[in-house]
PDB file of N, CA, C, O and CB in Angstrom:
ATOM      1  N   MET A   1     -24.312 -21.659   1.776  1.00  0.00           N
ATOM      2  CA  MET A   1     -23.186 -20.742   2.619  1.00  0.00           C
ATOM      3  C   MET A   1     -23.842 -20.515   3.839  1.00  0.00           C
ATOM      4  O   MET A   1     -24.508 -19.488   3.968  1.00  0.00           O
ATOM      5  CB  MET A   1     -22.733 -19.220   1.940  1.00  0.00           C
ATOM      6  N   GLU A   2     -23.749 -21.329   4.754  1.00  0.00           N
ATOM      7  CA  GLU A   2     -24.154 -21.033   6.037  1.00  0.00           C
ATOM      8  C   GLU A   2     -23.484 -20.159   6.656  1.00  0.00           C
ATOM      9  O   GLU A   2     -23.944 -19.146   7.184  1.00  0.00           O
ATOM     10  CB  GLU A   2     -24.200 -21.986   6.753  1.00  0.00           C
ATOM     11  N   ALA A   3     -21.871 -20.651   6.612  1.00  0.00           N
ATOM     12  CA  ALA A   3     -20.886 -19.748   7.443  1.00  0.00           C
ATOM     13  C   ALA A   3     -21.173 -18.112   6.892  1.00  0.00           C
ATOM     14  O   ALA A   3     -21.550 -17.390   7.815  1.00  0.00           O
ATOM     15  CB  ALA A   3     -19.088 -20.297   7.123  1.00  0.00           C
ATOM     16  N   VAL A   4     -21.053 -17.389   5.505  1.00  0.00           N
ATOM     17  CA  VAL A   4     -21.305 -16.380   5.277  1.00  0.00           C
ATOM     18  C   VAL A   4     -22.714 -15.320   5.735  1.00  0.00           C
ATOM     19  O   VAL A   4     -22.677 -14.092   5.812  1.00  0.00           O
ATOM     20  CB  VAL A   4     -21.095 -16.633   4.226  1.00  0.00           C
ATOM     21  N   LEU A   5     -23.843 -16.164   5.981  1.00  0.00           N
ATOM     22  CA  LEU A   5     -25.165 -16.278   6.584  1.00  0.00           C
ATOM     23  C   LEU A   5     -24.955 -15.883   8.075  1.00  0.00           C
ATOM     24  O   LEU A   5     -25.739 -15.088   8.594  1.00  0.00           O
ATOM     25  CB  LEU A   5     -25.792 -17.780   6.410  1.00  0.00           C
ATOM     26  N   SER A   6     -23.668 -16.544   8.947  1.00  0.00           N
ATOM     27  CA  SER A   6     -24.163 -16.800  10.087  1.00  0.00           C
ATOM     28  C   SER A   6     -23.342 -15.151  11.339  1.00  0.00           C
ATOM     29  O   SER A   6     -22.485 -14.352  10.960  1.00  0.00           O
ATOM     30  CB  SER A   6     -23.607 -18.743  10.410  1.00  0.00           C
ATOM     31  N   ARG A   7     -23.841 -15.173  12.369  1.00  0.00           N
ATOM     32  CA  ARG A   7     -23.021 -13.617  12.676  1.00  0.00           C
ATOM     33  C   ARG A   7     -21.912 -13.637  12.793  1.00  0.00           C
ATOM     34  O   ARG A   7     -21.514 -12.610  13.344  1.00  0.00           O
ATOM     35  CB  ARG A   7     -23.265 -12.865  13.803  1.00  0.00           C
ATOM     36  N   ASP A   8     -20.882 -14.554  12.459  1.00  0.00           N
ATOM     37  CA  ASP A   8     -19.480 -14.407  12.045  1.00  0.00           C
ATOM     38  C   ASP A   8     -19.394 -14.071  10.558  1.00  0.00           C
ATOM     39  O   ASP A   8     -18.249 -13.721  10.271  1.00  0.00           O
ATOM     40  CB  ASP A   8     -18.683 -15.698  12.347  1.00  0.00           C
ATOM     41  N   SER A   9     -20.105 -14.065   9.674  1.00  0.00           N
ATOM     42  CA  SER A   9     -19.875 -13.648   8.506  1.00  0.00           C
ATOM     43  C   SER A   9     -18.543 -12.919   7.904  1.00  0.00           C
ATOM     44  O   SER A   9     -17.670 -13.340   7.145  1.00  0.00           O
ATOM     45  CB  SER A   9     -20.814 -12.981   8.394  1.00  0.00           C
ATOM     46  N   ASP A  10     -18.765 -11.458   8.644  1.00  0.00           N
ATOM     47  CA  ASP A  10     -17.363 -10.719   8.647  1.00  0.00           C
ATOM     48  C   ASP A  10     -15.815 -11.340   8.434  1.00  0.00           C
ATOM     49  O   ASP A  10     -14.934 -11.064   7.619  1.00  0.00           O
ATOM     50  CB  ASP A  10     -17.314 -10.141   9.939  1.00  0.00           C
ATOM     51  N   LYS A  11     -15.898 -12.466   9.723  1.00  0.00           N
ATOM     52  CA  LYS A  11     -14.915 -12.894   9.662  1.00  0.00           C
ATOM     53  C   LYS A  11     -14.321 -14.338   8.543  1.00  0.00           C
ATOM     54  O   LYS A  11     -13.203 -14.793   8.301  1.00  0.00           O
ATOM     55  CB  LYS A  11     -14.904 -12.976  10.912  1.00  0.00           C
ATOM     56  N   TRP A  12     -15.873 -14.731   8.034  1.00  0.00           N
ATOM     57  CA  TRP A  12     -15.727 -15.978   7.047  1.00  0.00           C
ATOM     58  C   TRP A  12     -15.408 -15.071   5.702  1.00  0.00           C
ATOM     59  O   TRP A  12     -14.789 -15.506   4.731  1.00  0.00           O
ATOM     60  CB  TRP A  12     -17.315 -17.106   6.905  1.00  0.00           C
ATOM     61  N   LEU A  13     -15.738 -14.244   5.773  1.00  0.00           N
ATOM     62  CA  LEU A  13     -15.468 -13.472   4.573  1.00  0.00           C
ATOM     63  C   LEU A  13     -13.929 -13.029   4.204  1.00  0.00           C
ATOM     64  O   LEU A  13     -13.532 -13.013   3.039  1.00  0.00           O
ATOM     65  CB  LEU A  13     -16.291 -12.253   4.713  1.00  0.00           C
ATOM     66  N   VAL A  14     -13.053 -12.648   5.398  1.00  0.00           N
ATOM     67  CA  VAL A  14     -12.032 -12.087   5.496  1.00  0.00           C
ATOM     68  C   VAL A  14     -11.228 -13.441   5.386  1.00  0.00           C
ATOM     69  O   VAL A  14     -10.094 -13.277   4.937  1.00  0.00           O
ATOM     70  CB  VAL A  14     -11.928 -11.147   6.682  1.00  0.00           C
ATOM     71  N   ALA A  15     -11.527 -14.599   5.662  1.00  0.00           N
ATOM     72  CA  ALA A  15     -10.751 -15.279   5.563  1.00  0.00           C
ATOM     73  C   ALA A  15     -10.768 -16.016   4.218  1.00  0.00           C
ATOM     74  O   ALA A  15      -9.748 -16.592   3.840  1.00  0.00           O
ATOM     75  CB  ALA A  15     -10.793 -15.876   6.573  1.00  0.00           C
ATOM     76  N   MET A  16     -12.283 -16.020   3.224  1.00  0.00           N
ATOM     77  CA  MET A  16     -12.024 -16.421   1.898  1.00  0.00           C
ATOM     78  C   MET A  16     -11.392 -15.591   1.025  1.00  0.00           C
ATOM     79  O   MET A  16     -10.940 -15.975  -0.054  1.00  0.00           O
ATOM     80  CB  MET A  16     -13.064 -16.742   1.344  1.00  0.00           C
ATOM     81  N   GLN A  17     -11.319 -14.168   1.540  1.00  0.00           N
ATOM     82  CA  GLN A  17     -10.245 -13.196   0.375  1.00  0.00           C
ATOM     83  C   GLN A  17      -8.939 -13.621   0.913  1.00  0.00           C
ATOM     84  O   GLN A  17      -8.106 -13.644   0.007  1.00  0.00           O
ATOM     85  CB  GLN A  17     -10.358 -11.191   0.428  1.00  0.00           C
ATOM     86  N   SER A  18      -8.478 -13.951   2.009  1.00  0.00           N
ATOM     87  CA  SER A  18      -7.253 -14.157   2.465  1.00  0.00           C
ATOM     88  C   SER A  18      -6.742 -15.561   1.448  1.00  0.00           C
ATOM     89  O   SER A  18      -5.677 -15.649   0.839  1.00  0.00           O
ATOM     90  CB  SER A  18      -7.327 -14.376   4.216  1.00  0.00           C
ATOM     91  N   GLU A  19      -7.672 -16.410   1.487  1.00  0.00           N
ATOM     92  CA  GLU A  19      -7.588 -17.574   0.760  1.00  0.00           C
ATOM     93  C   GLU A  19      -7.417 -17.264  -0.868  1.00  0.00           C
ATOM     94  O   GLU A  19      -6.509 -17.729  -1.557  1.00  0.00           O
ATOM     95  CB  GLU A  19      -8.868 -18.408   1.095  1.00  0.00           C
ATOM     96  N   LYS A  20      -8.196 -16.616  -1.215  1.00  0.00           N
ATOM     97  CA  LYS A  20      -8.260 -15.981  -2.914  1.00  0.00           C
ATOM     98  C   LYS A  20      -6.763 -15.344  -2.823  1.00  0.00           C
ATOM     99  O   LYS A  20      -5.881 -15.965  -3.416  1.00  0.00           O
ATOM    100  CB  LYS A  20      -9.771 -14.486  -3.351  1.00  0.00           C
ATOM    101  N   ASP A  21      -6.408 -14.153  -2.128  1.00  0.00           N
ATOM    102  CA  ASP A  21      -4.870 -13.403  -2.190  1.00  0.00           C
ATOM    103  C   ASP A  21      -3.919 -14.525  -1.984  1.00  0.00           C
ATOM    104  O   ASP A  21      -3.017 -14.562  -2.822  1.00  0.00           O
ATOM    105  CB  ASP A  21      -4.559 -12.152  -0.915  1.00  0.00           C
ATOM    106  N   SER A  22      -3.904 -15.268  -1.251  1.00  0.00           N
ATOM    107  CA  SER A  22      -3.134 -16.581  -1.259  1.00  0.00           C
ATOM    108  C   SER A  22      -2.752 -17.260  -2.682  1.00  0.00           C
ATOM    109  O   SER A  22      -1.670 -17.110  -3.250  1.00  0.00           O
ATOM    110  CB  SER A  22      -3.989 -17.595  -0.483  1.00  0.00           C
ATOM    111  N   MET A  23      -3.677 -17.918  -3.080  1.00  0.00           N
ATOM    112  CA  MET A  23      -3.762 -18.367  -4.338  1.00  0.00           C
ATOM    113  C   MET A  23      -3.042 -17.734  -5.795  1.00  0.00           C
ATOM    114  O   MET A  23      -2.259 -18.236  -6.601  1.00  0.00           O
ATOM    115  CB  MET A  23      -5.046 -18.364  -4.422  1.00  0.00           C
ATOM    116  N   TYR A  24      -3.647 -16.505  -5.719  1.00  0.00           N
ATOM    117  CA  TYR A  24      -3.424 -15.714  -6.479  1.00  0.00           C
ATOM    118  C   TYR A  24      -1.858 -15.340  -6.173  1.00  0.00           C
ATOM    119  O   TYR A  24      -1.147 -15.780  -7.076  1.00  0.00           O
ATOM    120  CB  TYR A  24      -4.450 -14.734  -6.402  1.00  0.00           C
ATOM    121  N   ALA A  25      -1.183 -14.713  -5.246  1.00  0.00           N
ATOM    122  CA  ALA A  25       0.247 -14.302  -5.181  1.00  0.00           C
ATOM    123  C   ALA A  25       1.060 -16.077  -5.490  1.00  0.00           C
ATOM    124  O   ALA A  25       2.231 -16.130  -5.868  1.00  0.00           O
ATOM    125  CB  ALA A  25       0.626 -13.397  -3.304  1.00  0.00           C
ATOM    126  N   ASN A  26       0.374 -17.146  -5.299  1.00  0.00           N
ATOM    127  CA  ASN A  26       1.418 -18.021  -5.144  1.00  0.00           C
ATOM    128  C   ASN A  26       1.481 -18.686  -6.740  1.00  0.00           C
ATOM    129  O   ASN A  26       2.176 -19.580  -7.224  1.00  0.00           O
ATOM    130  CB  ASN A  26       1.102 -19.136  -3.822  1.00  0.00           C
ATOM    131  N   LYS A  27       0.517 -17.889  -7.249  1.00  0.00           N
ATOM    132  CA  LYS A  27       0.329 -18.633  -8.925  1.00  0.00           C
ATOM    133  C   LYS A  27      -0.171 -19.872  -9.226  1.00  0.00           C
ATOM    134  O   LYS A  27       0.145 -20.501 -10.236  1.00  0.00           O
ATOM    135  CB  LYS A  27       1.574 -18.841  -9.633  1.00  0.00           C
ATOM    136  N   LEU A  28      -1.225 -20.386  -8.079  1.00  0.00           N
ATOM    137  CA  LEU A  28      -1.380 -21.557  -8.150  1.00  0.00           C
ATOM    138  C   LEU A  28      -2.821 -21.772  -9.636  1.00  0.00           C
ATOM    139  O   LEU A  28      -2.996 -22.695 -10.431  1.00  0.00           O
ATOM    140  CB  LEU A  28      -1.695 -22.032  -6.423  1.00  0.00           C
ATOM    141  N   TRP A  29      -3.540 -20.518  -9.446  1.00  0.00           N
ATOM    142  CA  TRP A  29      -4.394 -20.247 -10.747  1.00  0.00           C
ATOM    143  C   TRP A  29      -4.928 -19.402 -11.232  1.00  0.00           C
ATOM    144  O   TRP A  29      -5.308 -18.600 -10.379  1.00  0.00           O
ATOM    145  CB  TRP A  29      -5.153 -20.714 -10.888  1.00  0.00           C
ATOM    146  N   THR A  30      -5.250 -19.052 -12.470  1.00  0.00           N
ATOM    147  CA  THR A  30      -5.452 -17.925 -13.264  1.00  0.00           C
ATOM    148  C   THR A  30      -7.168 -17.789 -13.807  1.00  0.00           C
ATOM    149  O   THR A  30      -7.694 -18.440 -14.710  1.00  0.00           O
ATOM    150  CB  THR A  30      -4.345 -18.087 -14.533  1.00  0.00           C
ATOM    151  N   LEU A  31      -7.660 -16.967 -13.130  1.00  0.00           N
ATOM    152  CA  LEU A  31      -9.220 -17.270 -13.070  1.00  0.00           C
ATOM    153  C   LEU A  31      -9.271 -16.493 -14.859  1.00  0.00           C
ATOM    154  O   LEU A  31      -9.037 -15.320 -15.150  1.00  0.00           O
ATOM    155  CB  LEU A  31     -10.367 -16.234 -11.352  1.00  0.00           C
ATOM    156  N   VAL A  32      -9.620 -17.527 -15.702  1.00  0.00           N
ATOM    157  CA  VAL A  32      -9.907 -17.319 -17.272  1.00  0.00           C
ATOM    158  C   VAL A  32     -11.593 -17.439 -17.487  1.00  0.00           C
ATOM    159  O   VAL A  32     -12.332 -17.957 -16.649  1.00  0.00           O
ATOM    160  CB  VAL A  32      -9.022 -18.644 -18.272  1.00  0.00           C
ATOM    161  N   ASP A  33     -12.024 -16.895 -18.697  1.00  0.00           N
ATOM    162  CA  ASP A  33     -13.087 -17.620 -18.701  1.00  0.00           C
ATOM    163  C   ASP A  33     -13.098 -19.456 -19.848  1.00  0.00           C
ATOM    164  O   ASP A  33     -12.633 -19.537 -20.985  1.00  0.00           O
ATOM    165  CB  ASP A  33     -14.166 -16.330 -19.218  1.00  0.00           C
ATOM    166  N   ALA A  34     -13.446 -20.081 -19.431  1.00  0.00           N
ATOM    167  CA  ALA A  34     -13.605 -21.352 -20.038  1.00  0.00           C
ATOM    168  C   ALA A  34     -14.117 -21.293 -21.168  1.00  0.00           C
ATOM    169  O   ALA A  34     -15.038 -20.495 -21.343  1.00  0.00           O
ATOM    170  CB  ALA A  34     -14.275 -22.182 -19.386  1.00  0.00           C
ATOM    171  N   PRO A  35     -13.504 -22.400 -22.601  1.00  0.00           N
ATOM    172  CA  PRO A  35     -13.582 -22.568 -23.692  1.00  0.00           C
ATOM    173  C   PRO A  35     -14.939 -22.742 -23.612  1.00  0.00           C
ATOM    174  O   PRO A  35     -15.529 -23.086 -22.587  1.00  0.00           O
ATOM    175  CB  PRO A  35     -12.773 -23.435 -24.230  1.00  0.00           C
ATOM    176  N   GLU A  36     -15.740 -22.379 -25.284  1.00  0.00           N
ATOM    177  CA  GLU A  36     -17.014 -22.983 -25.228  1.00  0.00           C
ATOM    178  C   GLU A  36     -17.232 -24.261 -25.157  1.00  0.00           C
ATOM    179  O   GLU A  36     -16.707 -24.608 -26.216  1.00  0.00           O
ATOM    180  CB  GLU A  36     -17.636 -22.682 -26.106  1.00  0.00           C
ATOM    181  N   GLY A  37     -17.592 -25.138 -24.720  1.00  0.00           N
ATOM    182  CA  GLY A  37     -17.963 -26.525 -24.966  1.00  0.00           C
ATOM    183  C   GLY A  37     -17.231 -27.241 -23.788  1.00  0.00           C
ATOM    184  O   GLY A  37     -17.344 -28.467 -23.784  1.00  0.00           O
ATOM    185  N   VAL A  38     -16.564 -26.725 -22.877  1.00  0.00           N
ATOM    186  CA  VAL A  38     -15.741 -27.239 -22.064  1.00  0.00           C
ATOM    187  C   VAL A  38     -16.352 -27.560 -20.814  1.00  0.00           C
ATOM    188  O   VAL A  38     -16.924 -26.587 -20.322  1.00  0.00           O
ATOM    189  CB  VAL A  38     -14.720 -26.468 -21.941  1.00  0.00           C
ATOM    190  N   ASN A  39     -16.403 -28.382 -20.287  1.00  0.00           N
ATOM    191  CA  ASN A  39     -16.814 -28.736 -18.839  1.00  0.00           C
ATOM    192  C   ASN A  39     -16.155 -28.306 -17.996  1.00  0.00           C
ATOM    193  O   ASN A  39     -15.061 -28.870 -18.042  1.00  0.00           O
ATOM    194  CB  ASN A  39     -16.867 -29.928 -18.505  1.00  0.00           C
ATOM    195  N   SER A  40     -16.205 -27.519 -17.134  1.00  0.00           N
ATOM    196  CA  SER A  40     -15.201 -27.399 -15.824  1.00  0.00           C
ATOM    197  C   SER A  40     -15.419 -27.880 -14.869  1.00  0.00           C
ATOM    198  O   SER A  40     -16.566 -28.327 -14.875  1.00  0.00           O
ATOM    199  CB  SER A  40     -14.948 -26.345 -15.330  1.00  0.00           C
ATOM    200  N   ILE A  41     -14.661 -28.134 -13.542  1.00  0.00           N
ATOM    201  CA  ILE A  41     -14.730 -28.948 -12.557  1.00  0.00           C
ATOM    202  C   ILE A  41     -15.176 -27.804 -11.738  1.00  0.00           C
ATOM    203  O   ILE A  41     -14.669 -26.687 -11.848  1.00  0.00           O
ATOM    204  CB  ILE A  41     -13.482 -29.806 -12.182  1.00  0.00           C
ATOM    205  N   GLY A  42     -16.319 -28.146 -10.753  1.00  0.00           N
ATOM    206  CA  GLY A  42     -16.509 -27.681  -9.528  1.00  0.00           C
ATOM    207  C   GLY A  42     -15.542 -27.206  -8.497  1.00  0.00           C
ATOM    208  O   GLY A  42     -14.468 -27.662  -8.105  1.00  0.00           O
ATOM    209  N   CYS A  43     -16.153 -26.289  -8.215  1.00  0.00           N
ATOM    210  CA  CYS A  43     -15.491 -25.984  -6.404  1.00  0.00           C
ATOM    211  C   CYS A  43     -16.447 -26.056  -5.428  1.00  0.00           C
ATOM    212  O   CYS A  43     -17.634 -26.322  -5.618  1.00  0.00           O
ATOM    213  CB  CYS A  43     -14.848 -24.386  -6.044  1.00  0.00           C
ATOM    214  N   LYS A  44     -15.775 -25.750  -4.097  1.00  0.00           N
ATOM    215  CA  LYS A  44     -16.540 -25.608  -3.155  1.00  0.00           C
ATOM    216  C   LYS A  44     -15.772 -24.924  -2.076  1.00  0.00           C
ATOM    217  O   LYS A  44     -14.585 -25.234  -1.972  1.00  0.00           O
ATOM    218  CB  LYS A  44     -17.103 -26.800  -2.834  1.00  0.00           C
ATOM    219  N   TRP A  45     -16.342 -23.913  -1.140  1.00  0.00           N
ATOM    220  CA  TRP A  45     -15.381 -23.732  -0.164  1.00  0.00           C
ATOM    221  C   TRP A  45     -15.774 -24.447   1.403  1.00  0.00           C
ATOM    222  O   TRP A  45     -16.889 -24.663   1.878  1.00  0.00           O
ATOM    223  CB  TRP A  45     -15.195 -22.142  -0.097  1.00  0.00           C
ATOM    224  N   VAL A  46     -14.951 -24.608   1.756  1.00  0.00           N
ATOM    225  CA  VAL A  46     -14.838 -25.399   3.041  1.00  0.00           C
ATOM    226  C   VAL A  46     -14.235 -24.568   4.205  1.00  0.00           C
ATOM    227  O   VAL A  46     -13.207 -23.898   4.098  1.00  0.00           O
ATOM    228  CB  VAL A  46     -13.940 -26.673   2.808  1.00  0.00           C
ATOM    229  N   PHE A  47     -15.193 -24.715   5.640  1.00  0.00           N
ATOM    230  CA  PHE A  47     -15.012 -23.632   6.330  1.00  0.00           C
ATOM    231  C   PHE A  47     -14.245 -24.339   7.958  1.00  0.00           C
ATOM    232  O   PHE A  47     -14.742 -25.343   8.467  1.00  0.00           O
ATOM    233  CB  PHE A  47     -16.635 -22.772   6.401  1.00  0.00           C
ATOM    234  N   LYS A  48     -13.329 -23.808   8.429  1.00  0.00           N
ATOM    235  CA  LYS A  48     -12.951 -24.770   9.642  1.00  0.00           C
ATOM    236  C   LYS A  48     -12.575 -23.328  10.940  1.00  0.00           C
ATOM    237  O   LYS A  48     -12.094 -22.218  10.711  1.00  0.00           O
ATOM    238  CB  LYS A  48     -11.193 -26.075   9.101  1.00  0.00           C
ATOM    239  N   LYS A  49     -12.960 -23.843  12.069  1.00  0.00           N
ATOM    240  CA  LYS A  49     -12.710 -22.835  13.394  1.00  0.00           C
ATOM    241  C   LYS A  49     -11.551 -23.424  13.758  1.00  0.00           C
ATOM    242  O   LYS A  49     -11.383 -24.633  13.603  1.00  0.00           O
ATOM    243  CB  LYS A  49     -13.864 -22.787  14.716  1.00  0.00           C
ATOM    244  N   LYS A  50     -10.508 -22.522  14.349  1.00  0.00           N
ATOM    245  CA  LYS A  50      -9.359 -23.243  14.735  1.00  0.00           C
ATOM    246  C   LYS A  50      -9.634 -22.463  16.249  1.00  0.00           C
ATOM    247  O   LYS A  50     -10.004 -21.301  16.412  1.00  0.00           O
ATOM    248  CB  LYS A  50      -7.747 -22.999  13.730  1.00  0.00           C
ATOM    249  N   ILE A  51      -9.368 -23.358  17.160  1.00  0.00           N
ATOM    250  CA  ILE A  51     -10.007 -23.581  18.282  1.00  0.00           C
ATOM    251  C   ILE A  51      -8.511 -23.270  19.185  1.00  0.00           C
ATOM    252  O   ILE A  51      -7.446 -23.851  18.976  1.00  0.00           O
ATOM    253  CB  ILE A  51     -10.859 -25.191  18.352  1.00  0.00           C
ATOM    254  N   GLY A  52      -8.759 -22.183  20.243  1.00  0.00           N
ATOM    255  CA  GLY A  52      -6.968 -22.498  21.038  1.00  0.00           C
ATOM    256  C   GLY A  52      -7.313 -23.169  22.409  1.00  0.00           C
ATOM    257  O   GLY A  52      -8.509 -23.293  22.675  1.00  0.00           O
ATOM    258  N   VAL A  53      -6.586 -23.516  23.106  1.00  0.00           N
ATOM    259  CA  VAL A  53      -6.673 -24.152  24.379  1.00  0.00           C
ATOM    260  C   VAL A  53      -7.510 -23.553  25.397  1.00  0.00           C
ATOM    261  O   VAL A  53      -7.906 -24.277  26.310  1.00  0.00           O
ATOM    262  CB  VAL A  53      -5.449 -24.268  24.892  1.00  0.00           C
ATOM    263  N   ASP A  54      -7.879 -22.153  25.361  1.00  0.00           N
ATOM    264  CA  ASP A  54      -8.667 -21.737  26.051  1.00  0.00           C
ATOM    265  C   ASP A  54     -10.168 -21.775  25.455  1.00  0.00           C
ATOM    266  O   ASP A  54     -11.079 -21.034  25.823  1.00  0.00           O
ATOM    267  CB  ASP A  54      -8.173 -20.602  26.385  1.00  0.00           C
ATOM    268  N   GLY A  55     -10.253 -22.772  24.470  1.00  0.00           N
ATOM    269  CA  GLY A  55     -11.678 -22.718  23.950  1.00  0.00           C
ATOM    270  C   GLY A  55     -12.099 -21.797  23.368  1.00  0.00           C
ATOM    271  O   GLY A  55     -13.297 -21.908  23.107  1.00  0.00           O
ATOM    272  N   GLN A  56     -11.454 -20.558  22.908  1.00  0.00           N
ATOM    273  CA  GLN A  56     -12.013 -19.695  22.041  1.00  0.00           C
ATOM    274  C   GLN A  56     -11.640 -20.074  20.779  1.00  0.00           C
ATOM    275  O   GLN A  56     -10.920 -21.061  20.625  1.00  0.00           O
ATOM    276  CB  GLN A  56     -11.706 -18.401  22.294  1.00  0.00           C
ATOM    277  N   VAL A  57     -12.025 -19.437  19.874  1.00  0.00           N
ATOM    278  CA  VAL A  57     -11.831 -19.473  18.538  1.00  0.00           C
ATOM    279  C   VAL A  57     -10.671 -18.318  18.264  1.00  0.00           C
ATOM    280  O   VAL A  57     -10.690 -17.146  18.641  1.00  0.00           O
ATOM    281  CB  VAL A  57     -13.253 -19.247  17.772  1.00  0.00           C
ATOM    282  N   GLU A  58      -9.706 -18.974  17.531  1.00  0.00           N
ATOM    283  CA  GLU A  58      -8.707 -18.373  17.187  1.00  0.00           C
ATOM    284  C   GLU A  58      -8.077 -17.789  15.757  1.00  0.00           C
ATOM    285  O   GLU A  58      -7.373 -16.811  15.508  1.00  0.00           O
ATOM    286  CB  GLU A  58      -8.095 -19.053  17.646  1.00  0.00           C
ATOM    287  N   THR A  59      -8.457 -18.479  15.218  1.00  0.00           N
ATOM    288  CA  THR A  59      -8.820 -17.985  13.655  1.00  0.00           C
ATOM    289  C   THR A  59      -9.855 -19.093  12.764  1.00  0.00           C
ATOM    290  O   THR A  59     -10.243 -20.249  12.933  1.00  0.00           O
ATOM    291  CB  THR A  59      -7.202 -17.860  12.716  1.00  0.00           C
ATOM    292  N   TYR A  60     -10.054 -17.987  11.698  1.00  0.00           N
ATOM    293  CA  TYR A  60     -11.470 -18.936  11.223  1.00  0.00           C
ATOM    294  C   TYR A  60     -10.446 -18.901   9.405  1.00  0.00           C
ATOM    295  O   TYR A  60      -9.943 -17.985   8.755  1.00  0.00           O
ATOM    296  CB  TYR A  60     -13.844 -17.710  11.398  1.00  0.00           C
ATOM    297  N   LYS A  61     -10.543 -20.203   9.226  1.00  0.00           N
ATOM    298  CA  LYS A  61      -9.957 -20.851   7.826  1.00  0.00           C
ATOM    299  C   LYS A  61     -10.812 -21.093   6.993  1.00  0.00           C
ATOM    300  O   LYS A  61     -11.701 -21.927   7.163  1.00  0.00           O
ATOM    301  CB  LYS A  61      -9.279 -22.070   7.887  1.00  0.00           C
ATOM    302  N   ALA A  62     -10.637 -20.275   5.795  1.00  0.00           N
ATOM    303  CA  ALA A  62     -11.417 -20.950   4.515  1.00  0.00           C
ATOM    304  C   ALA A  62     -10.618 -21.396   3.341  1.00  0.00           C
ATOM    305  O   ALA A  62      -9.615 -20.810   2.933  1.00  0.00           O
ATOM    306  CB  ALA A  62     -12.423 -19.963   3.906  1.00  0.00           C
ATOM    307  N   LYS A  63     -11.143 -22.495   2.817  1.00  0.00           N
ATOM    308  CA  LYS A  63     -10.327 -23.310   1.650  1.00  0.00           C
ATOM    309  C   LYS A  63     -10.870 -23.318   0.111  1.00  0.00           C
ATOM    310  O   LYS A  63     -12.080 -23.541   0.150  1.00  0.00           O
ATOM    311  CB  LYS A  63     -10.297 -24.870   2.080  1.00  0.00           C
ATOM    312  N   LEU A  64     -10.613 -23.226  -0.640  1.00  0.00           N
ATOM    313  CA  LEU A  64     -11.400 -23.678  -2.009  1.00  0.00           C
ATOM    314  C   LEU A  64     -10.850 -24.888  -2.819  1.00  0.00           C
ATOM    315  O   LEU A  64      -9.997 -24.876  -3.707  1.00  0.00           O
ATOM    316  CB  LEU A  64     -11.394 -22.471  -3.047  1.00  0.00           C
ATOM    317  N   VAL A  65     -11.430 -25.761  -2.386  1.00  0.00           N
ATOM    318  CA  VAL A  65     -11.504 -27.130  -2.859  1.00  0.00           C
ATOM    319  C   VAL A  65     -12.206 -27.389  -3.961  1.00  0.00           C
ATOM    320  O   VAL A  65     -13.359 -26.994  -4.136  1.00  0.00           O
ATOM    321  CB  VAL A  65     -11.975 -27.915  -1.982  1.00  0.00           C
ATOM    322  N   ALA A  66     -11.195 -28.433  -5.198  1.00  0.00           N
ATOM    323  CA  ALA A  66     -12.104 -28.998  -6.474  1.00  0.00           C
ATOM    324  C   ALA A  66     -13.310 -29.708  -5.451  1.00  0.00           C
ATOM    325  O   ALA A  66     -13.056 -30.126  -4.321  1.00  0.00           O
ATOM    326  CB  ALA A  66     -11.104 -30.374  -7.730  1.00  0.00           C
ATOM    327  N   LYS A  67     -14.822 -29.755  -6.165  1.00  0.00           N
ATOM    328  CA  LYS A  67     -15.329 -31.150  -6.051  1.00  0.00           C
ATOM    329  C   LYS A  67     -15.375 -32.065  -6.339  1.00  0.00           C
ATOM    330  O   LYS A  67     -14.740 -32.057  -7.393  1.00  0.00           O
ATOM    331  CB  LYS A  67     -15.886 -31.361  -6.064  1.00  0.00           C
ATOM    332  N   ASN A  68     -15.855 -33.455  -6.093  1.00  0.00           N
ATOM    333  CA  ASN A  68     -15.357 -34.734  -6.392  1.00  0.00           C
ATOM    334  C   ASN A  68     -15.874 -35.027  -7.587  1.00  0.00           C
ATOM    335  O   ASN A  68     -17.074 -34.767  -7.677  1.00  0.00           O
ATOM    336  CB  ASN A  68     -15.635 -35.739  -5.445  1.00  0.00           C
ATOM    337  N   PHE A  69     -15.217 -35.616  -8.819  1.00  0.00           N
ATOM    338  CA  PHE A  69     -15.468 -36.085 -10.129  1.00  0.00           C
ATOM    339  C   PHE A  69     -15.517 -37.102 -10.495  1.00  0.00           C
ATOM    340  O   PHE A  69     -15.005 -37.860  -9.672  1.00  0.00           O
ATOM    341  CB  PHE A  69     -14.907 -35.785 -10.810  1.00  0.00           C
ATOM    342  N   ARG A  70     -15.982 -37.741 -11.590  1.00  0.00           N
ATOM    343  CA  ARG A  70     -15.756 -39.395 -11.986  1.00  0.00           C
ATOM    344  C   ARG A  70     -15.156 -38.711 -13.512  1.00  0.00           C
ATOM    345  O   ARG A  70     -15.426 -37.790 -14.283  1.00  0.00           O
ATOM    346  CB  ARG A  70     -17.580 -40.766 -12.053  1.00  0.00           C
ATOM    347  N   GLN A  71     -14.092 -39.920 -13.347  1.00  0.00           N
ATOM    348  CA  GLN A  71     -13.907 -39.887 -15.048  1.00  0.00           C
ATOM    349  C   GLN A  71     -14.006 -40.992 -15.348  1.00  0.00           C
ATOM    350  O   GLN A  71     -13.869 -42.033 -14.705  1.00  0.00           O
ATOM    351  CB  GLN A  71     -12.647 -39.402 -15.733  1.00  0.00           C
ATOM    352  N   LYS A  72     -14.364 -40.695 -16.808  1.00  0.00           N
ATOM    353  CA  LYS A  72     -15.010 -41.798 -17.671  1.00  0.00           C
ATOM    354  C   LYS A  72     -14.175 -42.578 -18.712  1.00  0.00           C
ATOM    355  O   LYS A  72     -14.703 -43.456 -19.394  1.00  0.00           O
ATOM    356  CB  LYS A  72     -16.105 -41.190 -18.430  1.00  0.00           C
TER     357      LYS A  72
END
């Protein structure tokens, strides 16, 4: 988690919280305990800075995405 250890960590944490709030508000998923013996799909955070025409960072975006997995 290089982004949350950087000097802009407070901005990345706000972006992550915003993404989680959006997911809950849009009812994309509900956090539950996994049933015993079930393998869950992993996830990871993807971070991106949006740069304006002046070359300055306009927004910090964080997305929670499912990791790649293989079907058996």
